[in-house]
C-alpha positions, 0 to 999 in steps of 0.5 A: 117145734115137735121136740118143744112140745114133747119135752113141755108135755113129758115134764108136765106129766113127770111133775103133775104136783107143780101143775096146780101151783102154775095154773093157781099163779096164772089165775092171779095175774091181772089183764091189763087195762087201759084208762079211757081218758089217757086212750082219748088224749093219745087218740086226739094227739094222733088225728091232730098230727094226721090233720096237720100232715094232711094239710101241710103235705097236700100238695106233696100228696096229690101233686096239687091236683094237676097231676104234676110230681114233687121236684126230684121224684120219679114216678116209680118213687112217688107211687112206690113210697106212697104204697109203702106209707099206706102199709105202714100207716094202715098197720099202725091204726089198724092195732091202735084201734083194735087194742083201744077198743080191747084194752080201754076200761071204765067207760060209760055209753057217752065216753065210749061213743066219743072214743069211737068218733075218734077211732072213726076220725083215725080210720077216715085219715087212713082213707086219706092215705089209702086214696093218695096211695091210689092216686099215685099208682093211678098217675104212675100207670097213666105214664107207663102203663099196667103190669101184673104188679101194679094190678095187684097193687090196686087189687090189695088197695081195694082189699084195704078199702073193704077191711077198713069198713070192717073195722068201722063195724067193729068199732060201732059194734063190739060183737061184730066178728071182725077176724071172721070177715076179714078172712073171708074177704081176704080169701074171696079177693085171692080167689077173685085174682086167681080166676081173673084173667089179669093179662087181658085186663092189662091189655084192655086198659093200655 
C-alpha cells in the first residue's frame, strides 16, 4: 500500500501537466441519481415479498407459538439459520434504505414522505426477522442453557435493534448523523461487554 501511494505521488509530481486534465475530467462526471417512482416501485415489491414470507412462514419462524420445531430441524440448526438470515436481511435492507435515500432525486415533500413510509415498513419487516432470530436463540437456550457465544449473539441482536432505530431517525431526518451514532452505540456495547461478567450472567440464567 505504501509503495502504491508513493508511486502515485511521484507520478503526479513528475507529470504535473496531466493533473489539470484529470481534475477537469472528474468534475465533468455526473452523480448517479434514481427516479423516485422506480425506487418506490422496487421498495413496494420488496415489502410485498417480506409480507408474503412472514405470512407463509409464520409457523416456521415462531414454531406456531408452541415452542415446537419444524420437522427434521434441530435446535442448533434452527437458531443458527435464524441468526444468519438476520445478518443477511439486515445488511441488505440497511444498504437499500441508505442508497435509496442518497441517490433518489425529483422528490416533492409528499413523495418523499411516501417513500419514507415504505422504508419504515421495510425496517418493520426487518424487526420481524430480528424478533424471529431472538425467539429461535431463546428457544435454543431454554433447552441447552447459556454459553458465552449465545450471550454474545443476544448482545449482537440487541445492538442491531438499536442500530435500526438509528436508521429510522435517518429516514425521517436527512441531517441526522447516522455514522456518528452507530459508531458511538457500537463502541458503547463493546465496552459494556468487556466490563460485564459474562460468566456470572451465564450462571445466573442457568
